[in-house]
TORVO-249968 format. One record per atom (N, C-alpha, C): residue in one letter; atom name; x, y, z. Coordinates in pm, whole numbers, plus 50000, padded with zeros to 5 digits. Each point is the difference from the previous one (the first is absolute). Last residue first. Layout:
# residues N
<r><residuo>A</residuo><atomo>CA</atomo><px>X</px><py>Y</py><pz>Z</pz></r>
...
This chain:
# residues 92
<r><residuo>D</residuo><atomo>N</atomo><px>50075</px><py>48122</py><pz>52369</pz></r>
<r><residuo>D</residuo><atomo>CA</atomo><px>49996</px><py>49889</py><pz>50097</pz></r>
<r><residuo>D</residuo><atomo>C</atomo><px>49944</px><py>49877</py><pz>49936</pz></r>
<r><residuo>D</residuo><atomo>N</atomo><px>50292</px><py>50427</py><pz>49781</pz></r>
<r><residuo>D</residuo><atomo>CA</atomo><px>49868</px><py>49937</py><pz>50011</pz></r>
<r><residuo>D</residuo><atomo>C</atomo><px>50007</px><py>49883</py><pz>50099</pz></r>
<r><residuo>K</residuo><atomo>N</atomo><px>50303</px><py>50464</py><pz>49978</pz></r>
<r><residuo>K</residuo><atomo>CA</atomo><px>50004</px><py>49855</py><pz>49985</pz></r>
<r><residuo>K</residuo><atomo>C</atomo><px>49859</px><py>49945</py><pz>50020</pz></r>
<r><residuo>K</residuo><atomo>N</atomo><px>50191</px><py>50500</py><pz>49822</pz></r>
<r><residuo>K</residuo><atomo>CA</atomo><px>49921</px><py>49927</py><pz>50097</pz></r>
<r><residuo>K</residuo><atomo>C</atomo><px>50008</px><py>49851</py><pz>49971</pz></r>
<r><residuo>E</residuo><atomo>N</atomo><px>50184</px><py>50350</py><pz>49720</pz></r>
<r><residuo>E</residuo><atomo>CA</atomo><px>50090</px><py>49957</py><pz>50108</pz></r>
<r><residuo>E</residuo><atomo>C</atomo><px>49929</px><py>49913</py><pz>50102</pz></r>
<r><residuo>T</residuo><atomo>N</atomo><px>49766</px><py>50198</py><pz>49641</pz></r>
<r><residuo>T</residuo><atomo>CA</atomo><px>50095</px><py>49905</py><pz>49940</pz></r>
<r><residuo>T</residuo><atomo>C</atomo><px>50099</px><py>49950</py><pz>50104</pz></r>
<r><residuo>N</residuo><atomo>N</atomo><px>49676</px><py>50326</py><pz>50122</pz></r>
<r><residuo>N</residuo><atomo>CA</atomo><px>49936</px><py>49874</py><pz>49970</pz></r>
<r><residuo>N</residuo><atomo>C</atomo><px>50094</px><py>49899</py><pz>49935</pz></r>
<r><residuo>K</residuo><atomo>N</atomo><px>50148</px><py>50447</py><pz>50104</pz></r>
<r><residuo>K</residuo><atomo>CA</atomo><px>49964</px><py>49929</py><pz>50122</pz></r>
<r><residuo>K</residuo><atomo>C</atomo><px>49944</px><py>49861</py><pz>49970</pz></r>
<r><residuo>K</residuo><atomo>N</atomo><px>50096</px><py>50283</py><pz>49633</pz></r>
<r><residuo>K</residuo><atomo>CA</atomo><px>50122</px><py>49960</py><pz>50069</pz></r>
<r><residuo>K</residuo><atomo>C</atomo><px>49968</px><py>49919</py><pz>50124</pz></r>
<r><residuo>I</residuo><atomo>N</atomo><px>49641</px><py>50192</py><pz>49771</pz></r>
<r><residuo>I</residuo><atomo>CA</atomo><px>50058</px><py>49891</py><pz>49921</pz></r>
<r><residuo>I</residuo><atomo>C</atomo><px>50126</px><py>49947</py><pz>50068</pz></r>
<r><residuo>E</residuo><atomo>N</atomo><px>49803</px><py>50379</py><pz>50188</pz></r>
<r><residuo>E</residuo><atomo>CA</atomo><px>49919</px><py>49880</py><pz>50025</pz></r>
<r><residuo>E</residuo><atomo>C</atomo><px>50053</px><py>49880</py><pz>49922</pz></r>
<r><residuo>N</residuo><atomo>N</atomo><px>50199</px><py>50420</py><pz>49925</pz></r>
<r><residuo>N</residuo><atomo>CA</atomo><px>50033</px><py>49951</py><pz>50133</pz></r>
<r><residuo>N</residuo><atomo>C</atomo><px>49922</px><py>49873</py><pz>50032</pz></r>
<r><residuo>A</residuo><atomo>N</atomo><px>49900</px><py>50223</py><pz>49603</pz></r>
<r><residuo>A</residuo><atomo>CA</atomo><px>50133</px><py>49940</py><pz>49991</pz></r>
<r><residuo>A</residuo><atomo>C</atomo><px>50043</px><py>49943</py><pz>50134</pz></r>
<r><residuo>Y</residuo><atomo>N</atomo><px>49601</px><py>50243</py><pz>49990</pz></r>
<r><residuo>Y</residuo><atomo>CA</atomo><px>49983</px><py>49872</py><pz>49931</pz></r>
<r><residuo>Y</residuo><atomo>C</atomo><px>50135</px><py>49928</py><pz>49987</pz></r>
<r><residuo>V</residuo><atomo>N</atomo><px>49998</px><py>50437</py><pz>50165</pz></r>
<r><residuo>V</residuo><atomo>CA</atomo><px>49945</px><py>49909</py><pz>50101</pz></r>
<r><residuo>V</residuo><atomo>C</atomo><px>49982</px><py>49860</py><pz>49940</pz></r>
<r><residuo>S</residuo><atomo>N</atomo><px>50138</px><py>50334</py><pz>49704</pz></r>
<r><residuo>S</residuo><atomo>CA</atomo><px>50104</px><py>49978</py><pz>50100</pz></r>
<r><residuo>S</residuo><atomo>C</atomo><px>49953</px><py>49901</py><pz>50107</pz></r>
<r><residuo>A</residuo><atomo>N</atomo><px>49696</px><py>50143</py><pz>49671</pz></r>
<r><residuo>A</residuo><atomo>CA</atomo><px>50100</px><py>49912</py><pz>49940</pz></r>
<r><residuo>A</residuo><atomo>C</atomo><px>50110</px><py>49968</py><pz>50100</pz></r>
<r><residuo>G</residuo><atomo>N</atomo><px>49673</px><py>50313</py><pz>50128</pz></r>
<r><residuo>G</residuo><atomo>CA</atomo><px>49943</px><py>49866</py><pz>49988</pz></r>
<r><residuo>G</residuo><atomo>C</atomo><px>50098</px><py>49900</py><pz>49943</pz></r>
<r><residuo>A</residuo><atomo>N</atomo><px>50124</px><py>50451</py><pz>50012</pz></r>
<r><residuo>A</residuo><atomo>CA</atomo><px>49998</px><py>49946</py><pz>50137</pz></r>
<r><residuo>A</residuo><atomo>C</atomo><px>49942</px><py>49858</py><pz>49998</pz></r>
<r><residuo>V</residuo><atomo>N</atomo><px>49994</px><py>50236</py><pz>49598</pz></r>
<r><residuo>V</residuo><atomo>CA</atomo><px>50138</px><py>49962</py><pz>50034</pz></r>
<r><residuo>V</residuo><atomo>C</atomo><px>50008</px><py>49944</py><pz>50142</pz></r>
<r><residuo>L</residuo><atomo>N</atomo><px>49574</px><py>50153</py><pz>49849</pz></r>
<r><residuo>L</residuo><atomo>CA</atomo><px>50048</px><py>49887</py><pz>49920</pz></r>
<r><residuo>L</residuo><atomo>C</atomo><px>50141</px><py>49958</py><pz>50037</pz></r>
<r><residuo>I</residuo><atomo>N</atomo><px>49809</px><py>50385</py><pz>50202</pz></r>
<r><residuo>I</residuo><atomo>CA</atomo><px>49933</px><py>49878</py><pz>50047</pz></r>
<r><residuo>I</residuo><atomo>C</atomo><px>50051</px><py>49879</py><pz>49925</pz></r>
<r><residuo>G</residuo><atomo>N</atomo><px>50155</px><py>50418</py><pz>49856</pz></r>
<r><residuo>G</residuo><atomo>CA</atomo><px>50051</px><py>49969</py><pz>50133</pz></r>
<r><residuo>G</residuo><atomo>C</atomo><px>49940</px><py>49873</py><pz>50057</pz></r>
<r><residuo>Q</residuo><atomo>N</atomo><px>49836</px><py>50174</py><pz>49590</pz></r>
<r><residuo>Q</residuo><atomo>CA</atomo><px>50133</px><py>49943</py><pz>49983</pz></r>
<r><residuo>Q</residuo><atomo>C</atomo><px>50059</px><py>49959</py><pz>50135</pz></r>
<r><residuo>T</residuo><atomo>N</atomo><px>49588</px><py>50226</py><pz>50008</pz></r>
<r><residuo>T</residuo><atomo>CA</atomo><px>49985</px><py>49869</py><pz>49936</pz></r>
<r><residuo>T</residuo><atomo>C</atomo><px>50135</px><py>49931</py><pz>49986</pz></r>
<r><residuo>I</residuo><atomo>N</atomo><px>50001</px><py>50441</py><pz>50155</pz></r>
<r><residuo>I</residuo><atomo>CA</atomo><px>49938</px><py>49912</py><pz>50100</pz></r>
<r><residuo>I</residuo><atomo>C</atomo><px>49987</px><py>49859</py><pz>49945</pz></r>
<r><residuo>A</residuo><atomo>N</atomo><px>50157</px><py>50331</py><pz>49706</pz></r>
<r><residuo>A</residuo><atomo>CA</atomo><px>50097</px><py>49972</py><pz>50105</pz></r>
<r><residuo>A</residuo><atomo>C</atomo><px>49944</px><py>49904</py><pz>50105</pz></r>
<r><residuo>T</residuo><atomo>N</atomo><px>49714</px><py>50156</py><pz>49654</pz></r>
<r><residuo>T</residuo><atomo>CA</atomo><px>50105</px><py>49913</py><pz>49946</pz></r>
<r><residuo>T</residuo><atomo>C</atomo><px>50098</px><py>49959</py><pz>50110</pz></r>
<r><residuo>F</residuo><atomo>N</atomo><px>49675</px><py>50316</py><pz>50111</pz></r>
<r><residuo>F</residuo><atomo>CA</atomo><px>49937</px><py>49870</py><pz>49978</pz></r>
<r><residuo>F</residuo><atomo>C</atomo><px>50104</px><py>49900</py><pz>49950</pz></r>
<r><residuo>F</residuo><atomo>N</atomo><px>50141</px><py>50441</py><pz>50043</pz></r>
<r><residuo>F</residuo><atomo>CA</atomo><px>49980</px><py>49939</py><pz>50131</pz></r>
<r><residuo>F</residuo><atomo>C</atomo><px>49935</px><py>49863</py><pz>49988</pz></r>
<r><residuo>G</residuo><atomo>N</atomo><px>50052</px><py>50249</py><pz>49603</pz></r>
<r><residuo>G</residuo><atomo>CA</atomo><px>50131</px><py>49964</py><pz>50055</pz></r>
<r><residuo>G</residuo><atomo>C</atomo><px>49988</px><py>49932</py><pz>50136</pz></r>
<r><residuo>L</residuo><atomo>N</atomo><px>49617</px><py>50180</py><pz>49799</pz></r>
<r><residuo>L</residuo><atomo>CA</atomo><px>50040</px><py>49878</py><pz>49931</pz></r>
<r><residuo>L</residuo><atomo>C</atomo><px>50136</px><py>49952</py><pz>50051</pz></r>
<r><residuo>L</residuo><atomo>N</atomo><px>49847</px><py>50411</py><pz>50156</pz></r>
<r><residuo>L</residuo><atomo>CA</atomo><px>49920</px><py>49893</py><pz>50057</pz></r>
<r><residuo>L</residuo><atomo>C</atomo><px>50035</px><py>49866</py><pz>49935</pz></r>
<r><residuo>T</residuo><atomo>N</atomo><px>50386</px><py>50359</py><pz>50016</pz></r>
<r><residuo>T</residuo><atomo>CA</atomo><px>49867</px><py>49992</py><pz>49939</pz></r>
<r><residuo>T</residuo><atomo>C</atomo><px>49922</px><py>49890</py><pz>50070</pz></r>
<r><residuo>V</residuo><atomo>N</atomo><px>50512</px><py>50256</py><pz>49995</pz></r>
<r><residuo>V</residuo><atomo>CA</atomo><px>49891</px><py>49971</py><pz>50091</pz></r>
<r><residuo>V</residuo><atomo>C</atomo><px>49868</px><py>50007</py><pz>49924</pz></r>
<r><residuo>G</residuo><atomo>N</atomo><px>50491</px><py>49859</py><pz>49774</pz></r>
<r><residuo>G</residuo><atomo>CA</atomo><px>49933</px><py>50113</py><pz>50064</pz></r>
<r><residuo>G</residuo><atomo>C</atomo><px>49883</px><py>49954</py><pz>50085</pz></r>
<r><residuo>E</residuo><atomo>N</atomo><px>50334</px><py>49730</py><pz>49750</pz></r>
<r><residuo>E</residuo><atomo>CA</atomo><px>49880</px><py>50039</py><pz>49927</pz></r>
<r><residuo>E</residuo><atomo>C</atomo><px>49929</px><py>50121</py><pz>50057</pz></r>
<r><residuo>T</residuo><atomo>N</atomo><px>50417</px><py>49807</py><pz>50180</pz></r>
<r><residuo>T</residuo><atomo>CA</atomo><px>50011</px><py>49983</py><pz>49855</pz></r>
<r><residuo>T</residuo><atomo>C</atomo><px>49882</px><py>50054</py><pz>49922</pz></r>
<r><residuo>A</residuo><atomo>N</atomo><px>50034</px><py>50015</py><pz>50486</pz></r>
<r><residuo>A</residuo><atomo>CA</atomo><px>50126</px><py>50056</py><pz>49948</pz></r>
<r><residuo>A</residuo><atomo>C</atomo><px>50007</px><py>49993</py><pz>49848</pz></r>
<r><residuo>V</residuo><atomo>N</atomo><px>49633</px><py>49804</py><pz>50227</pz></r>
<r><residuo>V</residuo><atomo>CA</atomo><px>49993</px><py>50146</py><pz>50012</pz></r>
<r><residuo>V</residuo><atomo>C</atomo><px>50127</px><py>50064</py><pz>49942</pz></r>
<r><residuo>V</residuo><atomo>N</atomo><px>49989</px><py>49531</py><pz>50018</pz></r>
<r><residuo>V</residuo><atomo>CA</atomo><px>49902</px><py>50050</py><pz>49903</pz></r>
<r><residuo>V</residuo><atomo>C</atomo><px>49990</px><py>50152</py><pz>50006</pz></r>
<r><residuo>Y</residuo><atomo>N</atomo><px>50284</px><py>49779</py><pz>50316</pz></r>
<r><residuo>Y</residuo><atomo>CA</atomo><px>50047</px><py>49984</py><pz>49863</pz></r>
<r><residuo>Y</residuo><atomo>C</atomo><px>49905</px><py>50064</py><pz>49900</pz></r>
<r><residuo>L</residuo><atomo>N</atomo><px>49876</px><py>49997</py><pz>50458</pz></r>
<r><residuo>L</residuo><atomo>CA</atomo><px>50120</px><py>50083</py><pz>49979</pz></r>
<r><residuo>L</residuo><atomo>C</atomo><px>50046</px><py>49993</py><pz>49856</pz></r>
<r><residuo>I</residuo><atomo>N</atomo><px>49653</px><py>49714</py><pz>50125</pz></r>
<r><residuo>I</residuo><atomo>CA</atomo><px>49953</px><py>50139</py><pz>49991</pz></r>
<r><residuo>I</residuo><atomo>C</atomo><px>50119</px><py>50093</py><pz>49975</pz></r>
<r><residuo>S</residuo><atomo>N</atomo><px>50096</px><py>49551</py><pz>50084</pz></r>
<r><residuo>S</residuo><atomo>CA</atomo><px>49942</px><py>50017</py><pz>49867</pz></r>
<r><residuo>S</residuo><atomo>C</atomo><px>49949</px><py>50143</py><pz>49980</pz></r>
<r><residuo>L</residuo><atomo>N</atomo><px>50160</px><py>49879</py><pz>50423</pz></r>
<r><residuo>L</residuo><atomo>CA</atomo><px>50111</px><py>50008</py><pz>49905</pz></r>
<r><residuo>L</residuo><atomo>C</atomo><px>49949</px><py>50018</py><pz>49857</pz></r>
<r><residuo>G</residuo><atomo>N</atomo><px>49674</px><py>49939</py><pz>50337</pz></r>
<r><residuo>G</residuo><atomo>CA</atomo><px>50075</px><py>50123</py><pz>50022</pz></r>
<r><residuo>G</residuo><atomo>C</atomo><px>50114</px><py>50018</py><pz>49901</pz></r>
<r><residuo>V</residuo><atomo>N</atomo><px>49754</px><py>49595</py><pz>49999</pz></r>
<r><residuo>V</residuo><atomo>CA</atomo><px>49919</px><py>50110</py><pz>49949</pz></r>
<r><residuo>V</residuo><atomo>C</atomo><px>50075</px><py>50132</py><pz>50014</pz></r>
<r><residuo>G</residuo><atomo>N</atomo><px>50204</px><py>49624</py><pz>50186</pz></r>
<r><residuo>G</residuo><atomo>CA</atomo><px>49994</px><py>49988</py><pz>49854</pz></r>
<r><residuo>G</residuo><atomo>C</atomo><px>49921</px><py>50113</py><pz>49936</pz></r>
<r><residuo>T</residuo><atomo>N</atomo><px>50008</px><py>49969</py><pz>50471</pz></r>
<r><residuo>T</residuo><atomo>CA</atomo><px>50131</px><py>50040</py><pz>49949</pz></r>
<r><residuo>T</residuo><atomo>C</atomo><px>50003</px><py>49995</py><pz>49848</pz></r>
<r><residuo>C</residuo><atomo>N</atomo><px>49615</px><py>49840</py><pz>50215</pz></r>
<r><residuo>C</residuo><atomo>CA</atomo><px>50011</px><py>50146</py><pz>50017</pz></r>
<r><residuo>C</residuo><atomo>C</atomo><px>50133</px><py>50053</py><pz>49946</pz></r>
<r><residuo>G</residuo><atomo>N</atomo><px>49941</px><py>49534</py><pz>50001</pz></r>
<r><residuo>G</residuo><atomo>CA</atomo><px>49903</px><py>50064</py><pz>49910</pz></r>
<r><residuo>G</residuo><atomo>C</atomo><px>50009</px><py>50151</py><pz>50006</pz></r>
<r><residuo>L</residuo><atomo>N</atomo><px>50255</px><py>49746</py><pz>50303</pz></r>
<r><residuo>L</residuo><atomo>CA</atomo><px>50056</px><py>49994</py><pz>49865</pz></r>
<r><residuo>L</residuo><atomo>C</atomo><px>49907</px><py>50063</py><pz>49898</pz></r>
<r><residuo>I</residuo><atomo>N</atomo><px>49845</px><py>49964</py><pz>50439</pz></r>
<r><residuo>I</residuo><atomo>CA</atomo><px>50112</px><py>50094</py><pz>49997</pz></r>
<r><residuo>I</residuo><atomo>C</atomo><px>50062</px><py>50003</py><pz>49860</pz></r>
<r><residuo>V</residuo><atomo>N</atomo><px>49669</px><py>49683</py><pz>50076</pz></r>
<r><residuo>V</residuo><atomo>CA</atomo><px>49941</px><py>50135</py><pz>50001</pz></r>
<r><residuo>V</residuo><atomo>C</atomo><px>50109</px><py>50105</py><pz>49991</pz></r>
<r><residuo>P</residuo><atomo>N</atomo><px>50131</px><py>49544</py><pz>50040</pz></r>
<r><residuo>P</residuo><atomo>CA</atomo><px>49942</px><py>50031</py><pz>49868</pz></r>
<r><residuo>P</residuo><atomo>C</atomo><px>49938</px><py>50140</py><pz>49992</pz></r>
<r><residuo>I</residuo><atomo>N</atomo><px>50176</px><py>49858</py><pz>50427</pz></r>
<r><residuo>I</residuo><atomo>CA</atomo><px>50103</px><py>50024</py><pz>49898</pz></r>
<r><residuo>I</residuo><atomo>C</atomo><px>49940</px><py>50026</py><pz>49862</pz></r>
<r><residuo>F</residuo><atomo>N</atomo><px>49771</px><py>49871</py><pz>50424</pz></r>
<r><residuo>F</residuo><atomo>CA</atomo><px>49997</px><py>50140</py><pz>49957</pz></r>
<r><residuo>F</residuo><atomo>C</atomo><px>50098</px><py>50030</py><pz>49887</pz></r>
<r><residuo>R</residuo><atomo>N</atomo><px>49959</px><py>49570</py><pz>50221</pz></r>
<r><residuo>R</residuo><atomo>CA</atomo><px>49874</px><py>50027</py><pz>49929</pz></r>
<r><residuo>R</residuo><atomo>C</atomo><px>49990</px><py>50144</py><pz>49951</pz></r>
<r><residuo>N</residuo><atomo>N</atomo><px>50372</px><py>49833</py><pz>50268</pz></r>
<r><residuo>N</residuo><atomo>CA</atomo><px>50004</px><py>49959</py><pz>49860</pz></r>
<r><residuo>N</residuo><atomo>C</atomo><px>49873</px><py>50037</py><pz>49925</pz></r>
<r><residuo>Q</residuo><atomo>N</atomo><px>50166</px><py>50293</py><pz>50421</pz></r>
<r><residuo>Q</residuo><atomo>CA</atomo><px>49941</px><py>49869</py><pz>49979</pz></r>
<r><residuo>Q</residuo><atomo>C</atomo><px>49995</px><py>49969</py><pz>49851</pz></r>
<r><residuo>V</residuo><atomo>N</atomo><px>50376</px><py>50318</py><pz>50214</pz></r>
<r><residuo>V</residuo><atomo>CA</atomo><px>49867</px><py>50007</py><pz>49939</pz></r>
<r><residuo>V</residuo><atomo>C</atomo><px>49949</px><py>49858</py><pz>49984</pz></r>
<r><residuo>T</residuo><atomo>N</atomo><px>50429</px><py>50082</py><pz>50176</pz></r>
<r><residuo>T</residuo><atomo>CA</atomo><px>49926</px><py>50107</py><pz>50065</pz></r>
<r><residuo>T</residuo><atomo>C</atomo><px>49857</px><py>50010</py><pz>49949</pz></r>
<r><residuo>K</residuo><atomo>N</atomo><px>50394</px><py>49706</py><pz>49866</pz></r>
<r><residuo>K</residuo><atomo>CA</atomo><px>49910</px><py>49948</py><pz>50105</pz></r>
<r><residuo>K</residuo><atomo>C</atomo><px>49922</px><py>50109</py><pz>50072</pz></r>
<r><residuo>S</residuo><atomo>N</atomo><px>50343</px><py>49981</py><pz>49618</pz></r>
<r><residuo>S</residuo><atomo>CA</atomo><px>50010</px><py>50091</py><pz>50114</pz></r>
<r><residuo>S</residuo><atomo>C</atomo><px>49914</px><py>49955</py><pz>50118</pz></r>
<r><residuo>G</residuo><atomo>N</atomo><px>50010</px><py>49778</py><pz>49566</pz></r>
<r><residuo>G</residuo><atomo>CA</atomo><px>50118</px><py>49972</py><pz>50081</pz></r>
<r><residuo>G</residuo><atomo>C</atomo><px>50011</px><py>50087</py><pz>50124</pz></r>
<r><residuo>K</residuo><atomo>N</atomo><px>49654</px><py>50075</py><pz>49681</pz></r>
<r><residuo>K</residuo><atomo>CA</atomo><px>49979</px><py>49870</py><pz>50065</pz></r>
<r><residuo>K</residuo><atomo>C</atomo><px>50116</px><py>49967</py><pz>50092</pz></r>
<r><residuo>I</residuo><atomo>N</atomo><px>50036</px><py>50384</py><pz>49736</pz></r>
<r><residuo>I</residuo><atomo>CA</atomo><px>49897</px><py>50020</py><pz>50103</pz></r>
<r><residuo>I</residuo><atomo>C</atomo><px>49980</px><py>49870</py><pz>50078</pz></r>
<r><residuo>M</residuo><atomo>N</atomo><px>50285</px><py>49979</py><pz>49633</pz></r>
<r><residuo>M</residuo><atomo>CA</atomo><px>50061</px><py>50079</py><pz>50107</pz></r>
<r><residuo>M</residuo><atomo>C</atomo><px>49901</px><py>50023</py><pz>50113</pz></r>
<r><residuo>E</residuo><atomo>N</atomo><px>49848</px><py>49784</py><pz>49612</pz></r>
<r><residuo>E</residuo><atomo>CA</atomo><px>50091</px><py>49913</py><pz>50074</pz></r>
<r><residuo>E</residuo><atomo>C</atomo><px>50066</px><py>50075</py><pz>50116</pz></r>
<r><residuo>G</residuo><atomo>N</atomo><px>49727</px><py>50249</py><pz>49709</pz></r>
<r><residuo>G</residuo><atomo>CA</atomo><px>49920</px><py>49905</py><pz>50078</pz></r>
<r><residuo>G</residuo><atomo>C</atomo><px>50086</px><py>49907</py><pz>50082</pz></r>
<r><residuo>I</residuo><atomo>N</atomo><px>50211</px><py>50291</py><pz>49699</pz></r>
<r><residuo>I</residuo><atomo>CA</atomo><px>49944</px><py>50077</py><pz>50113</pz></r>
<r><residuo>I</residuo><atomo>C</atomo><px>49918</px><py>49907</py><pz>50089</pz></r>
<r><residuo>I</residuo><atomo>N</atomo><px>50159</px><py>49816</py><pz>49604</pz></r>
<r><residuo>I</residuo><atomo>CA</atomo><px>50111</px><py>50022</py><pz>50095</pz></r>
<r><residuo>I</residuo><atomo>C</atomo><px>49950</px><py>50077</py><pz>50122</pz></r>
<r><residuo>Y</residuo><atomo>N</atomo><px>49696</px><py>49942</py><pz>49650</pz></r>
<r><residuo>Y</residuo><atomo>CA</atomo><px>50031</px><py>49868</py><pz>50058</pz></r>
<r><residuo>Y</residuo><atomo>C</atomo><px>50109</px><py>50016</py><pz>50107</pz></r>
<r><residuo>L</residuo><atomo>N</atomo><px>49891</px><py>50373</py><pz>49740</pz></r>
<r><residuo>L</residuo><atomo>CA</atomo><px>49899</px><py>49974</py><pz>50103</pz></r>
<r><residuo>L</residuo><atomo>C</atomo><px>50023</px><py>49866</py><pz>50067</pz></r>
<r><residuo>V</residuo><atomo>N</atomo><px>50282</px><py>50106</py><pz>49643</pz></r>
<r><residuo>V</residuo><atomo>CA</atomo><px>50021</px><py>50099</py><pz>50106</pz></r>
<r><residuo>V</residuo><atomo>C</atomo><px>49901</px><py>49975</py><pz>50115</pz></r>
<r><residuo>P</residuo><atomo>N</atomo><px>49962</px><py>49746</py><pz>49600</pz></r>
<r><residuo>P</residuo><atomo>CA</atomo><px>50106</px><py>49953</py><pz>50092</pz></r>
<r><residuo>P</residuo><atomo>C</atomo><px>50028</px><py>50099</py><pz>50113</pz></r>
<r><residuo>I</residuo><atomo>N</atomo><px>49661</px><py>50142</py><pz>49703</pz></r>
<r><residuo>I</residuo><atomo>CA</atomo><px>49968</px><py>49867</py><pz>50052</pz></r>
<r><residuo>I</residuo><atomo>C</atomo><px>50113</px><py>49947</py><pz>50089</pz></r>
<r><residuo>L</residuo><atomo>N</atomo><px>50027</px><py>50416</py><pz>49751</pz></r>
<r><residuo>L</residuo><atomo>CA</atomo><px>49942</px><py>50009</py><pz>50134</pz></r>
<r><residuo>L</residuo><atomo>C</atomo><px>49968</px><py>49862</py><pz>50059</pz></r>
<r><residuo>I</residuo><atomo>N</atomo><px>50158</px><py>50075</py><pz>49550</pz></r>
<r><residuo>I</residuo><atomo>CA</atomo><px>50108</px><py>49997</py><pz>50098</pz></r>
<r><residuo>I</residuo><atomo>C</atomo><px>49946</px><py>50006</py><pz>50143</pz></r>
<r><residuo>L</residuo><atomo>N</atomo><px>49719</px><py>50056</py><pz>49614</pz></r>
<r><residuo>L</residuo><atomo>CA</atomo><px>50025</px><py>49860</py><pz>50036</pz></r>
<r><residuo>L</residuo><atomo>C</atomo><px>50111</px><py>49986</py><pz>50104</pz></r>
<r><residuo>L</residuo><atomo>N</atomo><px>49844</px><py>50408</py><pz>49769</pz></r>
<r><residuo>L</residuo><atomo>CA</atomo><px>49959</px><py>49977</py><pz>50139</pz></r>
<r><residuo>L</residuo><atomo>C</atomo><px>50021</px><py>49855</py><pz>50043</pz></r>
<r><residuo>E</residuo><atomo>N</atomo><px>50087</px><py>50163</py><pz>49553</pz></r>
<r><residuo>E</residuo><atomo>CA</atomo><px>50090</px><py>50073</py><pz>50090</pz></r>
<r><residuo>E</residuo><atomo>C</atomo><px>49963</px><py>49981</py><pz>50147</pz></r>
<r><residuo>P</residuo><atomo>N</atomo><px>49727</px><py>49808</py><pz>49650</pz></r>
<r><residuo>P</residuo><atomo>CA</atomo><px>50132</px><py>49936</py><pz>50011</pz></r>
<r><residuo>P</residuo><atomo>C</atomo><px>50095</px><py>50070</py><pz>50097</pz></r>
<r><residuo>K</residuo><atomo>N</atomo><px>49466</px><py>50003</py><pz>50064</pz></r>
<r><residuo>K</residuo><atomo>CA</atomo><px>50097</px><py>50076</py><pz>49919</pz></r>
<r><residuo>K</residuo><atomo>C</atomo><px>50138</px><py>49939</py><pz>50019</pz></r>
<r><residuo>V</residuo><atomo>N</atomo><px>49576</px><py>49690</py><pz>50057</pz></r>
<r><residuo>V</residuo><atomo>CA</atomo><px>50081</px><py>50093</py><pz>50079</pz></r>
<r><residuo>V</residuo><atomo>C</atomo><px>50096</px><py>50071</py><pz>49906</pz></r>
<r><residuo>Y</residuo><atomo>N</atomo><px>49700</px><py>49688</py><pz>49814</pz></r>
<r><residuo>Y</residuo><atomo>CA</atomo><px>49920</px><py>50058</py><pz>50107</pz></r>
<r><residuo>Y</residuo><atomo>C</atomo><px>50074</px><py>50106</py><pz>50081</pz></r>
<r><residuo>V</residuo><atomo>N</atomo><px>50203</px><py>49762</py><pz>49644</pz></r>
<r><residuo>V</residuo><atomo>CA</atomo><px>49873</px><py>50040</py><pz>49939</pz></r>
<r><residuo>V</residuo><atomo>C</atomo><px>49916</px><py>50074</py><pz>50104</pz></r>
<r><residuo>S</residuo><atomo>N</atomo><px>50415</px><py>49787</py><pz>50107</pz></r>
<r><residuo>S</residuo><atomo>CA</atomo><px>50009</px><py>50141</py><pz>49961</pz></r>
<r><residuo>S</residuo><atomo>C</atomo><px>49877</px><py>50048</py><pz>49923</pz></r>
<r><residuo>F</residuo><atomo>N</atomo><px>50080</px><py>49541</py><pz>50141</pz></r>
<r><residuo>F</residuo><atomo>CA</atomo><px>49945</px><py>50084</py><pz>50106</pz></r>
<r><residuo>F</residuo><atomo>C</atomo><px>50001</px><py>50148</py><pz>49963</pz></r>
<r><residuo>D</residuo><atomo>N</atomo><px>49983</px><py>49533</py><pz>49722</pz></r>
<r><residuo>D</residuo><atomo>CA</atomo><px>50074</px><py>50126</py><pz>49993</pz></r>
<r><residuo>D</residuo><atomo>C</atomo><px>49936</px><py>50098</py><pz>50097</pz></r>
<r><residuo>M</residuo><atomo>N</atomo><px>50019</px><py>49442</py><pz>49994</pz></r>
<r><residuo>M</residuo><atomo>CA</atomo><px>49916</px><py>50117</py><pz>50000</pz></r>
<r><residuo>M</residuo><atomo>C</atomo><px>50089</px><py>50124</py><pz>50000</pz></r>
């Protein structure tokens, strides 16, 4: 699947960035695991807003695009983490 159909190619870099941020949060033990996806979602949206506003200016379409892109990259990051966890899990 070509993920760049849904996510702007220049924002694909946010997927590993968010993954690393999630691992750092998890390693710090200061935040419960159930809150990590929400934090990554907000971070993904925030970083996407920064990029879209810097490149396209402030418009309603820009904010919609940034929010959508942020949710998609955060979802991909959390999904990558779930794949990693499930492939490492031993079946009983």
